[in-house]
VEXLUMGU-271588 format. One line per 3 residues: their letters; for each residue x, y, z of C-alpha. Coordinates in steps of 0.5 Angstrom, whole numbers. Each point is the difference from the previous one (the first is absolute). Layout:
REM residues N
A	X/Y/Z | ...
REM end
This chain:
REM residues 510
MKL	177/152/190 | 5/0/-5 | 1/5/-6
IKL	5/-2/-5 | 6/4/-1 | 3/3/-6
LSC	2/7/1 | 8/2/1 | -2/7/3
LLI	-5/3/4 | -4/7/-1 | 1/3/7
GGA	-2/7/2 | 1/3/-7 | 4/-4/-6
CLY	5/-5/0 | 4/0/-6 | 5/-5/-2
SCS	4/-3/-6 | 5/-6/-1 | 6/4/0
KSK	5/-1/6 | 6/4/2 | 4/-2/5
LPD	3/4/6 | 5/-1/5 | -2/-2/7
DGS	1/7/4 | 0/-4/7 | -7/1/2
NAD	-1/-7/0 | 5/-1/6 | -4/-4/3
AAS	2/-6/-4 | 7/0/2 | 3/-6/1
SKK	0/-4/6 | 3/-6/3 | -5/-5/-4
GVF	1/3/-7 | -1/6/-4 | -6/2/-5
TPL	2/-1/-7 | 1/7/-3 | -6/1/-4
STT	-1/5/-7 | -4/7/1 | -5/2/-4
AVS	-2/8/0 | -7/2/2 | -3/7/1
LAI	-6/3/4 | -3/6/-2 | -3/4/6
NDP	-6/4/-3 | -1/6/6 | -5/3/0
GGY	-3/-5/-4 | -5/-1/5 | -3/-6/4
AGS	-1/-7/-4 | -6/-3/4 | -4/0/7
VIP	3/1/7 | 2/-7/2 | -4/-3/6
SDF	4/0/6 | -2/-7/1 | 2/-3/-6
TGL	4/-5/2 | -3/-7/3 | 1/-7/2
SYE	-5/-6/-1 | -1/-6/4 | -4/-6/-1
TST	-6/-1/5 | 3/-5/4 | 6/4/3
VCT	-6/3/4 | -2/-6/3 | 7/-1/4
DDY	4/4/4 | 6/-1/-5 | 0/7/-3
FNS	-4/5/3 | 1/0/8 | 4/5/3
GNT	5/-4/2 | 3/0/-7 | 4/6/1
TFI	4/-1/-6 | -6/-1/-4 | -3/6/2
NLI	7/4/-1 | 0/-3/-7 | -7/3/-2
NGL	1/6/4 | 6/1/-4 | -4/1/-7
GKG	-4/6/3 | -8/1/-1 | -3/-6/-3
VIR	-6/-5/-1 | 0/-7/2 | -4/-5/-4
IGG	-3/-6/2 | -3/-5/-5 | 3/-4/-5
NAA	-2/-7/-2 | -1/-2/7 | -5/5/1
DKT	-4/-5/-3 | 2/-6/4 | 0/3/7
FWH	-7/0/3 | -3/5/6 | -2/-3/7
NTT	-4/5/3 | 3/-2/7 | 7/0/3
RGS	5/-5/-2 | 2/-4/6 | 4/-5/-1
DTR	-1/-1/-8 | 7/1/-3 | -3/0/-7
DTV	2/6/-5 | -6/-2/-4 | -5/3/5
IYQ	0/7/2 | -3/2/7 | -1/6/3
DDI	6/1/4 | 4/-1/-6 | -3/6/-3
TRF	1/4/7 | 7/-2/0 | 2/2/-7
NSF	-4/7/1 | 4/1/7 | 6/-2/-4
VEN	-1/6/-5 | -3/5/4 | 5/0/5
ELP	7/-2/-4 | -2/2/-7 | -4/7/2
DWK	1/2/-8 | -2/-6/-3 | -7/-1/-2
IMF	-4/-7/-1 | -3/-3/-7 | -3/-7/2
GLN	-3/-5/-4 | -6/-4/1 | -1/-7/-2
MGN	-5/1/-5 | 2/-6/-5 | -2/-6/5
SNT	-5/4/4 | -5/3/-5 | -5/-5/1
NAT	0/2/8 | 2/7/-1 | -3/1/7
IAR	7/-3/3 | 3/6/-3 | -4/5/2
QEA	2/-2/7 | 7/1/-1 | -1/6/-4
LYA	-4/3/6 | 5/-2/5 | 6/2/-4
SDV	-3/7/-1 | -1/1/7 | 7/-2/2
FGS	4/4/-6 | -4/6/0 | 3/6/-3
RLL	6/-5/-2 | -4/-4/-5 | 1/3/-7
AFE	-5/-5/-3 | -2/-7/0 | 2/-4/-6
LGN	-5/-4/-4 | 2/-6/-5 | 7/-2/-1
EAD	2/-2/-7 | -7/-1/-1 | 2/-2/-8
LWG	3/-6/2 | -5/-3/5 | -3/-4/-6
GYL	2/-8/1 | 3/3/7 | -5/3/5
KPP	-6/0/-5 | -2/-5/-6 | 3/0/-6
GYS	-2/6/-5 | -1/5/6 | -1/6/-4
RIN	1/8/2 | -8/0/-1 | 0/-6/6
FFS	5/4/4 | -4/7/-1 | -6/-3/3
DWT	4/-4/6 | 3/7/1 | -6/4/1
NFR	-4/-5/4 | 7/-1/5 | 0/8/1
STI	-7/0/0 | 0/-5/6 | 6/4/3
NGG	-4/7/0 | -6/-3/3 | 3/-2/6
FTS	3/7/1 | -6/3/-2 | -4/-4/5
AGE	6/1/6 | -1/8/-2 | 7/1/-2
PLP	2/3/-6 | 2/-4/-6 | 7/-2/-1
PYA	5/2/-5 | 1/-6/-6 | 6/-1/-4
GPT	1/-4/-6 | -1/-5/-3 | 7/-2/-1
FAG	0/-4/-7 | 6/-4/-2 | 1/4/-6
NIP	-7/-1/-4 | 0/7/-2 | -7/-1/-4
WLD	-3/-2/7 | 3/6/3 | -3/5/-5
DFT	-7/-3/1 | 0/0/7 | 3/7/1
TSY	-6/2/-6 | -5/-3/5 | 2/1/7
IND	5/5/0 | -4/5/5 | -1/-7/5
VAI	8/0/1 | 5/5/4 | 6/-3/-4
VNH	1/-3/-6 | 5/-6/1 | 4/-5/-5
HYY	6/-5/1 | 6/0/-4 | 6/-4/-1
NVS	6/1/-4 | 0/-7/-2 | -5/-6/0
QSN	3/-7/2 | -7/-2/-2 | 1/2/-7
PST	7/0/-3 | -2/4/-6 | -1/6/4
GSA	8/1/1 | 6/-3/3 | 1/-2/7
TIA	7/2/0 | 4/7/2 | 1/2/-7
GML	-8/-1/-1 | -2/3/6 | 4/6/-1
EPD	-3/1/-7 | -5/6/-1 | -7/-3/0
NGL	-3/2/-6 | -7/-2/2 | 0/4/6
ITN	2/6/-4 | -6/-1/-4 | -5/-2/5
LPT	1/4/6 | -3/6/-4 | -6/-4/-1
FIS	0/-2/8 | 0/7/2 | -6/2/-5
YAA	-4/-6/3 | 1/3/7 | -1/8/-3
KGN	-7/-2/-2 | -2/1/7 | 6/4/2
KPF	3/-5/5 | 7/-2/2 | 3/-6/-4
RFS	5/-5/4 | 3/-6/-1 | -2/-3/6
ECN	5/-6/-1 | 6/0/-4 | 7/-3/-1
SIS	5/-2/-4 | -2/-7/-2 | -6/-4/2
NGG	-1/-6/4 | 5/2/5 | 5/2/-5
VNG	7/-4/-2 | 6/-1/4 | 6/4/-3
VSN	-5/5/-3 | -5/3/4 | 5/0/6
AFA	5/3/-4 | 3/7/0 | -3/0/-7
SAL	-7/0/4 | 2/7/3 | 1/3/-6
WGI	-6/-3/-3 | -4/2/6 | 2/8/0
DYM	-1/1/-7 | -7/-4/0 | -2/5/6
FYC	3/6/-3 | -4/-2/-7 | -6/-1/3
ASK	0/6/4 | 2/4/-6 | -6/-3/-4
GVD	-5/2/5 | -1/-6/4 | -2/1/8
GVN	4/-5/3 | 3/-7/0 | 0/-6/5
FHG	6/-5/-1 | -3/-7/2 | 5/-4/5
GLN	-1/-3/7 | -1/-8/0 | -5/-3/-5
PAI	-2/-7/2 | -1/-2/-8 | 7/3/0
NAP	7/-4/3 | 4/6/-1 | -2/7/-2
YYT	6/3/-3 | -3/6/-1 | -2/3/7
PIK	2/6/1 | 2/-2/8 | 2/-7/1
NNS	-2/-4/6 | 5/-6/1 | -3/-3/7
GTY	-1/7/3 | 6/3/-2 | -2/6/-5
TAT	4/3/-5 | 0/5/-6 | 0/-3/-7
PIY	2/4/-7 | -7/2/-1 | 0/3/7
YAM	6/4/-2 | -4/3/-6 | -6/2/4
LMW	5/3/5 | 3/4/-6 | -7/2/-2
KIS	-1/3/8 | 7/4/0 | -2/3/-7
AIN	-6/3/3 | -3/1/-6 | -6/6/-1
QFR	-1/1/-7 | 4/-2/-7 | 3/5/-4
KAA	1/0/-7 | 7/-2/-3 | 3/-4/-6
LTA	4/-6/0 | 5/-2/-6 | 2/-7/2
NGL	4/-2/-7 | -3/-7/0 | 1/-2/8
NVT	-5/-2/4 | 0/6/5 | -6/4/3
SYY	0/7/3 | -5/4/4 | 0/7/2
FQR	-4/2/6 | -2/5/5 | 1/-3/7
TDG	-4/2/6 | 5/4/3 | 0/5/-6
KRA	6/-3/-3 | 1/-3/-6 | 3/-6/-2
ILF	2/-5/-5 | 0/-8/0 | 4/-4/-5
INK	-1/-7/-1 | 5/-4/-4 | -3/-7/-1
EET	6/-2/-5 | 4/-6/3 | 7/1/-3
ENA	-1/7/-3 | 2/7/4 | -4/6/-2
GLS	4/6/-1 | -5/5/2 | 0/8/-1
ISG	-6/5/2 | -2/6/-2 | -5/6/2
LPA	2/0/8 | 0/6/3 | 8/3/0
NAV	5/-3/4 | -5/-5/3 | 3/-5/4
LTL	-4/-7/0 | 1/-5/6 | 0/-7/-2
HKL	-3/-6/3 | 1/-7/-3 | -4/-6/0
TTD	6/-5/-2 | 2/-7/2 | 7/-1/4
ATV	1/-6/-4 | 8/0/-3 | 1/-7/-3
TSN	-4/1/-7 | -1/4/-5 | -8/-2/0
YAA	-1/6/5 | -8/-2/0 | 1/-7/2
ALT	2/1/7 | -5/-3/4 | -3/2/7
GKV	4/3/5 | 4/4/-5 | -4/6/-1
MLA	2/7/3 | -3/7/0 | 4/6/1
GSK	5/-5/2 | -4/-3/6 | -3/-7/1
VDA	-6/0/4 | 2/-3/7 | -2/-6/4
NGN	-5/4/3 | -4/3/-6 | 3/7/0
WAS	4/3/-6 | 4/7/0 | 4/3/-6
SST	8/-1/1 | 3/2/-7 | -3/5/-5
STV	4/4/-5 | -1/7/-4 | 1/2/-7
TAN	0/8/-2 | -3/3/-5 | 3/6/-4
GSG	-2/7/0 | -4/-2/-6 | -4/-5/4
NVS	3/-6/-4 | 4/-7/4 | 5/-2/-5
TFT	0/-8/-1 | 1/-4/7 | -1/-8/0
IRA	-6/-4/3 | 2/-7/-1 | -3/-6/-2
AQA	-6/-2/4 | -1/6/5 | -5/5/2
VLM	2/7/2 | -4/5/3 | 2/7/-1
VIN	-2/6/5 | 1/7/-3 | 3/5/5
REM end
């Protein structure tokens, strides 16, 4: 799903004010990480003043953030091989556990192209067939290697509706194996696109609702006959057809445990939705801003959580030089915080390998012939993890026309923190802060690039990302190695300091 972008400023946790006036400020040296190297130096950039007013004791803005907000999404075909989910993939395991607690969603387009065989795999190497031992291996991986992660598992509804008893066998087996790790079965992957693809042309939401009801009823019948409790369901996951989601939640909200939807910042199949460029990706998405409250209200019909169970920067695998550029890390962390601030209960970044996509540039964890590495989107998820957000608080940002966002929040350790994201490619932000505790010390953790050859900071490609001075190592581990501090005066104000172009900074208040 792509929703058109028009705004140049977001409303975050209170108010965001801006004007077109720009006052130039000297660099105070806080962007020393842009120092020269043997390859060259950054072109000096101008600086525009912005300000953040903390509104304590203004209170909280929104609900407590779920501890499993973060998530990964993989095609069903990845479960049919041991390329990913096997206990020998130590680096892959470390990378996932490095993100904290979360949800692994299995599904995607491959969910409707993968068929259940109620036996063991034997010598069959096809990744379009899923067997009992595939489920067992995947569960063992999650149970033993990812103890803090739950499973959302997609069933083949698009191609199995005429023989839903096959899916019933799969659901019964998977439910028994997954046990308490099963968050929900997902029914219906982007069914609003099935017409002329998996179903006859003209396939409507009325057709889908009838099919969904029959499919779910067949599966439930198997559980009832086996004397087992009915499983939880999630979805359906429409590609962007809002009326379908509205009608579905009106009629079937009590039949699902989670309401899902999909989101892509730019749709490659529909160029009118936006530009598949760095600049286009970093622009605020007016459609998301407008429609997200509607999505949340649909889930609220039954007091159910709402999750973007599949999302990323650009659809159909992303775009080289954009989805795998440092800029995607800035987009990713802003997207996560924005969604959380508006009531979304979780996001699952899609990745891995897809038989229909030659190069999934947007994947959070890249698999290059068995070598697993962190991509820029992974660093966004890692920054979310170290932010340790518990609940948003009120603050007001005056952006002065810059493409910047800011979030003020309470952490799970009781401290308060600020996340500031400068999405400008060639303009520094001179940030001043008011309303802090007297003499507060802010510890700064910067998400940045180590590129030193261009003024276009956002264009640094994969491998040029650092968080708090460190990169994820070859074993999939990360540890902070470089932070800095700024200090408020006795009135709780911080004088202007520079946050350079294309940089996100987590500021923990001590």
